C-alpha positions in Angstrom: 0.0 0.0 0.0 1.2 3.5 -0.8 -0.2 6.6 0.6 -2.1 9.2 -1.5 0.8 11.5 -0.9 -1.0 14.4 -2.5 -4.0 13.9 -4.7 -4.0 17.0 -6.9 -7.1 19.0 -7.5 -8.6 18.5 -11.0 -6.9 20.4 -13.8 -8.4 23.6 -15.0 -10.1 21.8 -17.8 -11.8 19.5 -15.5 -13.1 22.0 -12.9 -14.8 25.3 -13.4 -12.5 28.3 -13.2 -12.7 30.9 -10.4 -15.1 33.1 -12.4 -17.5 30.2 -12.6 -17.5 29.4 -8.9 -20.3 30.7 -6.7 -19.4 33.5 -4.4 -19.6 31.3 -1.4 -16.4 29.5 -2.4 -14.5 32.5 -3.6 -14.8 34.3 -0.2 -14.0 32.9 3.1 -16.6 34.6 5.2 -19.6 32.9 3.5 -17.8 29.6 4.0 -17.4 30.4 7.7 -21.1 31.2 7.9 -21.9 27.9 6.2 -19.7 26.0 8.6 -21.5 27.8 11.5 -25.0 27.1 10.2 -24.4 23.5 9.3 -22.3 22.9 12.4 -25.1 24.2 14.6 -27.8 21.8 13.3 -26.9 18.6 15.3 -26.7 20.6 18.6 -30.0 22.4 17.9 -31.7 19.1 17.1 -30.3 17.4 20.2 -31.2 20.2 22.6 -34.7 20.8 21.1 -35.5 17.1 21.0 -33.7 15.9 24.2 -34.1 12.2 24.7 -31.2 9.8 24.3 -29.8 7.4 21.7 -28.4 5.2 24.5 -28.3 5.5 28.3 -24.6 6.3 28.0 -25.6 9.7 26.7 -26.9 10.5 30.1 -25.1 8.2 32.5 -21.6 8.3 31.1 -21.4 12.1 30.7 -24.3 14.3 31.8 -25.0 12.6 35.1 -21.4 12.2 36.3 -20.9 15.8 35.3 -23.9 16.8 37.4 -22.6 14.8 40.3 -19.2 16.5 40.0 -20.8 19.9 39.8 -23.5 19.6 42.5 -22.3 16.7 44.7 -25.3 14.4 44.1 -26.4 12.3 41.2 -26.6 8.7 39.9 -23.2 7.2 39.2 -23.3 4.1 36.9 -21.3 1.0 37.8 -18.5 2.1 35.4 -17.8 5.1 37.6 -17.5 2.9 40.7 -15.2 0.4 38.9 -13.1 3.1 37.2 -13.8 2.2 33.5 -14.1 5.8 32.5 -11.9 8.8 32.6 -13.1 12.2 33.9 -12.0 14.3 31.0 -15.3 15.0 29.2 -17.5 14.9 32.4 -14.9 17.2 34.1 -15.3 19.8 31.3 -19.1 19.5 31.4 -19.0 19.9 35.2 -17.1 23.2 34.9 -19.7 24.4 32.4 -22.5 23.4 34.8 -20.9 25.5 37.5 -20.7 28.4 35.0 -24.4 27.9 34.3 -25.1 28.3 38.0 -23.1 31.5 38.1 -25.1 32.8 35.1 -28.4 31.8 36.6 -29.2 29.2 34.0 -31.3 26.8 36.1 -33.6 25.3 33.4 -32.3 22.0 32.1 -32.7 23.0 28.5 -30.7 26.1 29.1 -27.7 24.4 30.8 -27.9 21.5 28.3 -27.6 24.2 25.5 -24.5 25.6 27.3 -22.9 22.2 27.3 -23.5 22.1 23.5 -21.3 25.1 22.9 -17.9 23.4 22.8 -19.5 20.5 20.9 -20.6 22.9 18.2 -17.1 24.2 18.0 -15.7 20.7 17.7 -18.3 19.8 15.0 -17.4 23.0 13.1 -13.8 21.9 13.2 -14.8 18.5 11.9 -16.7 20.0 8.9 -13.8 22.3 8.1 -11.6 19.2 8.0 -14.1 17.5 5.6 -14.0 20.6 3.4 -10.2 20.7 3.3 -9.9 17.0 2.7 -12.2 17.1 -0.4 -10.9 20.5 -1.6 -7.4 19.0 -2.2 -9.1 16.4 -4.4 -11.9 18.2 -6.2 -11.3 21.9 -5.7 -13.3 24.4 -3.7 -16.6 23.3 -5.2 -15.8 19.7 -4.3 -14.9 20.8 -0.8 -18.2 22.6 -0.5 -20.1 19.6 -1.7 -18.2 17.4 0.9 -19.1 19.9 3.7 -22.8 19.4 2.9 -22.5 15.7 2.3 -20.9 15.1 5.7 -22.6 17.9 7.6 -26.1 16.9 6.4 -25.4 13.2 6.6 -28.4 11.8 8.5 -26.5 9.9 11.2 -24.3 13.0 11.8 -27.3 15.1 12.4 -28.6 12.5 14.8 -25.3 11.7 16.6 -23.1 14.7 16.4 -25.0 16.8 19.0 -25.3 14.0 21.4 -23.2 13.6 24.5 -21.9 10.1 23.5 -18.3 9.0 23.3 -18.9 8.0 19.7 -20.1 11.5 18.8 -17.1 13.3 20.4 -14.5 10.8 19.2 -15.7 10.7 15.6 -15.3 14.5 15.3 -11.7 14.2 16.4 -11.1 11.3 14.1 -12.2 13.3 11.0 -9.9 16.2 12.1 -7.1 13.7 12.4 -7.8 12.2 8.9 -7.5 15.5 7.2 -4.4 16.6 9.1 -2.5 13.4 8.4 -3.6 13.4 4.8 -1.6 16.7 4.2 1.8 16.7 2.5 2.7 20.3 3.2 4.1 21.3 6.6 4.6 17.8 7.9 5.4 18.9 11.5 2.1 20.8 11.9 0.2 17.9 10.2 1.7 15.4 12.6 1.1 17.5 15.7 -2.5 18.3 14.8 -3.2 14.7 13.7 -1.6 13.2 16.8 -3.5 15.6 19.1 -6.8 14.8 17.4 -6.1 11.0 17.5 -5.2 11.2 21.2 -8.3 13.2 22.1 -10.4 10.7 20.1 -9.1 7.9 22.3 -9.7 10.0 25.5 -13.3 10.6 24.4 -13.8 6.9 23.6 -11.2 4.1 24.2 -12.7 2.0 21.4 -11.2 4.5 18.9 -7.7 3.2 19.7 -8.3 0.8 16.8 -8.4 3.8 14.4 -5.3 5.2 15.9 -3.3 2.0 15.3 -4.6 1.8 11.7 -3.6 5.4 11.1 -0.1 4.7 12.4 0.2 1.6 10.1 -0.9 3.8 7.2 1.8 6.3 7.9 4.4 3.6 8.2 3.3 2.0 4.9 3.5 5.5 3.3 7.0 6.1 4.5 5.9 9.3 6.1 8.3 9.1 8.9 8.4 12.8 9.9 4.7 13.0 10.1 4.6 9.7 12.0 7.2 11.0 14.5 5.3 14.2 15.3 2.0 12.3 15.4 3.4 10.0 18.1 4.9 13.0 19.9 1.5 14.8 20.1 -0.3 11.6 21.0 2.2 10.9 23.7 1.5 14.3 25.2 -2.2 13.5 25.3 -1.5 10.1 26.8 0.6 11.7 29.6 -2.3 14.1 30.3 -4.7 11.1 30.5 -2.3 9.3 32.8 -2.1 12.3 35.1 -5.9 12.7 35.1 -6.4 9.1 36.1 -3.8 9.3 38.7 -5.5 12.3 40.2 -9.0 10.8 40.0 -8.6 7.1 40.3 -5.3 6.9 42.2 -3.3 5.1 39.4 -2.0 6.3 36.0 -4.1 4.9 33.1 -6.4 3.1 35.5 -9.5 3.7 33.4 -7.8 2.6 30.2 -6.5 -0.7 31.6 -9.8 -1.4 33.3 -11.7 -0.7 30.0 -9.4 -3.0 28.0 -9.7 -5.8 30.7 -13.5 -5.6 30.8 -14.1 -5.2 27.1 -11.3 -7.1 25.4 -9.3 -9.4 27.7 -11.8 -10.9 30.2 -14.9 -11.2 28.0 -17.0 -9.6 30.7 -18.7 -7.2 28.3 -20.1 -10.0 26.3 -21.2 -11.9 29.4 -22.8 -8.9 31.0 -24.4 -7.2 28.0 -24.7 -10.0 25.5 -22.9 -11.3 22.4 -24.0 -11.0 18.8 -23.0 -12.9 15.6 -20.7 -11.1 13.0 -23.8 -10.4 10.8 -25.3 -8.2 13.5 -24.0 -5.0 11.7 -25.1 -5.9 8.2 -28.6 -4.3 8.4 -27.6 -1.1 10.2 -24.5 -0.8 7.9 -26.4 -1.0 4.6 -29.2 1.3 5.9 -26.9 3.8 7.5 -24.8 4.5 4.4 -26.2 7.0 1.9 -26.8 5.6 -1.6 -24.2 7.8 -3.2 -21.4 6.0 -1.3 -22.2 2.8 -3.2 -22.5 4.8 -6.4 -18.9 5.9 -6.2 -17.4 2.5 -5.5 -16.6 1.7 -9.2 -14.9 5.1 -9.6 -13.1 4.7 -6.3 -11.8 1.2 -7.3 -10.6 2.6 -10.6 -8.7 5.4 -8.8 -7.1 2.8 -6.5 -5.9 0.8 -9.4 -4.4 3.8 -11.1 -2.6 5.2 -8.0 -2.2 2.0 -5.9 -3.2 4.2 -3.0 -5.7 3.7 -0.2 -7.1 6.9 1.3 -6.5 7.2 5.0 -10.2 7.4 6.1 -11.0 4.4 4.0 -8.2 2.4 5.4 -9.1 3.3 9.0 -12.8 2.7 8.4 -12.2 -0.8 7.1 -9.8 -1.6 10.0 -12.4 -0.3 12.5 -15.3 -2.2 11.0 -13.3 -5.4 11.0 -12.5 -4.8 14.7 -16.0 -4.2 15.9 -17.4 -7.1 13.8 -14.8 -9.4 15.5 -15.8 -8.2 19.0 -18.5 -10.3 20.7 -20.5 -7.5 22.2 -22.1 -5.3 19.5 -24.3 -2.3 19.4 -25.6 -0.2 16.5 -24.1 3.0 17.8 -20.6 1.4 17.5 -21.0 1.7 13.7 -21.1 5.5 13.7 -17.4 6.3 13.5 -16.9 3.8 10.6 -19.9 5.2 8.7 -18.6 8.7 9.0 -15.1 7.8 7.9 -16.5 6.0 4.9 -18.6 9.0 4.0 -15.5 11.2 4.3 -13.5 8.9 2.0 -16.3 8.7 -0.6 -17.4 12.4 -0.7 -14.4 13.7 -2.7 -14.9 11.0 -5.3 -18.5 12.0 -6.0 -17.6 15.7 -5.7 -14.9 15.4 -8.4 -17.4 13.7 -10.7 -20.1 16.3 -10.0 -17.8 19.4 -10.6 -16.6 17.9 -13.9 -20.1 17.9 -15.4 -20.2 20.7 -17.9 -23.9 21.3 -17.8 -25.1 23.0 -14.7 -28.5 21.4 -14.6 -27.3 17.8 -14.2 -24.6 19.0 -11.9 -27.2 20.6 -9.5 -29.6 17.7 -10.0 -27.1 15.1 -9.1 -25.9 17.1 -6.2 -29.3 17.6 -4.8 -30.1 13.9 -5.2 -27.0 12.9 -3.4 -27.7 15.3 -0.5 -31.3 13.9 -0.3 -30.0 10.4 0.1 -27.5 11.8 2.7 -30.4 13.1 4.8 -32.5 10.0 4.3 -30.0 7.8 6.0 -30.8 9.4 9.3 -34.3 8.0 9.1 -33.0 4.4 9.4 -30.0 4.9 11.6 -29.9 4.6 14.5 -33.0 2.3 14.7 -34.0 3.4 18.2 -36.8 5.4 19.9 -35.1 8.5 21.2 -38.0 9.1 23.7 -37.5 12.9 23.5 -41.0 13.4 24.7 -40.3 11.6 27.9 -37.3 13.9 28.7 -39.3 17.0 27.9 -42.1 15.8 30.1 -39.7 15.2 33.0 -38.5 18.8 32.6 -42.1 20.1 32.5 -43.1 18.1 35.6 -40.3 19.3 37.8 -39.9 23.0 36.9 -42.1 24.5 39.5 -41.0 24.9 43.2 -43.9 22.7 44.3 -42.4 19.5 42.7 -41.0 17.5 45.7 -40.8 14.0 44.2 -41.2 12.3 40.8 -42.3 8.9 39.6 -41.6 7.9 36.0 -43.8 5.1 34.8 -42.9 2.6 31.9 -39.2 3.3 32.1 -36.2 1.9 34.0 -33.5 3.8 35.7 -31.0 3.8 32.8 -33.6 5.0 30.3 -34.5 8.0 32.4 -32.9 11.5 32.3 -31.4 11.3 35.8 -30.9 14.3 38.1 -29.5 16.2 35.1 -32.9 16.7 33.6 -34.8 16.9 36.9 -32.5 19.7 37.9 -33.0 19.5 41.7 -32.2 17.2 44.6 -35.6 15.5 45.0 -36.5 11.8 45.4 -37.5 10.1 42.2 -38.1 6.6 41.1 -39.0 4.5 38.0 -41.3 1.6 37.5 -42.9 -0.5 34.8 -46.3 -1.5 36.3 -48.6 -0.4 39.1 -47.8 -3.7 40.9 -44.2 -2.9 41.2 -42.9 -2.1 44.7 -41.5 1.2 43.6 -44.9 2.3 42.3 -46.6 1.3 45.5 -44.0 3.0 47.6 -44.4 6.2 45.6 -48.2 6.2 46.0 -47.7 6.0 49.8 -45.0 8.7 50.0 -46.5 12.2 50.0 -43.3 13.7 48.6 -44.0 12.0 45.3 -46.4 14.6 43.9 -45.4 14.5 40.2 -45.6 11.7 37.8 -44.8 11.1 34.1 -46.3 8.1 32.3 -45.7 6.7 28.8 -48.7 6.1 26.6 -51.1 6.2 29.6 -49.8 3.2 31.5 -51.0 3.1 35.1 -53.1 6.3 34.4 -56.1 5.0 36.3 -54.1 3.9 39.3 -52.3 7.2 39.4 -55.6 9.1 39.4 -57.0 6.8 42.1 -54.0 7.9 44.2 -54.9 11.5 43.9 -53.0 12.5 40.8 -54.6 14.7 38.1 -53.5 15.2 34.5 -51.8 18.6 34.0 -50.1 18.3 30.6 -49.6 16.1 27.6 -46.1 16.0 26.0 -46.2 13.8 22.9 -46.8 10.3 24.2 -46.1 11.3 27.8 -48.7 12.4 30.3 -47.7 14.7 33.1 -49.6 14.4 36.4 -49.5 16.2 39.8 -51.2 15.9 43.1 -51.5 18.2 46.1 
């Protein structure tokens, strides 16, 4: 394998000249506005909708951050066993303290504040996608890639979420673009190594992509970039070791505990279940936009001509092989691989689109590709986000009269935790009126607010003195004196 040392932009005859380019790619400020607008979308969607893709969205970041900032909260077992590091929750905890100083006490308000650094990270990711494609298909191709990646359905769903996959993938895209550069190898290595290191800090499973990227650099004989990549990555690793030493009492405690639980001991498969290798086939085919498959022939032809494998493609394949070989599987684990594949494929389609001489088919093909990009978000991830439940929890606990909350038809790990309740009051979850937690809440006068999904136990709640005060989607909010 040889690296695509520098894939030149199309010659002038193959791409429109500067006078034919739209204003948005001739001036930087409109591009910045585009980056800001597209970059804001995932965060706006996540904050407006609330809900969760997976319980980890709440209990591996928001809830530990709330605990760190306020001294109370629900800590999942990983935070007792030390399988996680405090980097992301620590940053979020400082922002929550800032929210208190600013008087932001509504859960939606401080959740929006937490989204600010994530928006900046996402904008950096989109800028990287633009630069990666610009080197291959010119400014118009870079603009196309910005939309193709920024409006990719799974990106709109995931990128604003407080999941390790969401944060880590953004750093991975930044690293792919940096390490792809041939100019200024020292800077390329430092930025790429920093981004790869932070991707692992955000999610230890991304270490597979780091190893693949290093192999790619070795095979490409890009020794100077490799050296500075390792140097920057070592700096991040030392920071992680110091953080674990300060919080867990041993350097790299969380990393070694994670590897032991998920890789060496097989406990992850025993505790959370194992799936066959074909588990990912359905989400994989539904999660990729159609245009990725459409550019495969062109991509293969390019590989045969240059004998070069693009870095994002190489890393995506390595990552997908790794998660397919791992016993415990979840649909969300696919997200980094899907985004890297989209990043690798976008310049190929962009180069084809900008070479079209007639503007009408060019715009038509571009719009069709972007439509399939958006459509992929309808199928992936295949989960009910339950945003109405979280909004109902917020509505039920806003007034000062809320002293206790019961959430019906939900378990502990599916709920929003103290983060969305926003105050230190007793709360509980249950499935059915016969459950002990339901019966205890009915007898406890502190429990004067309830949220129930699709009317479950509504009659029993009303019999206990609750009255309906609001309807939020499929959730009913009740209160009693």
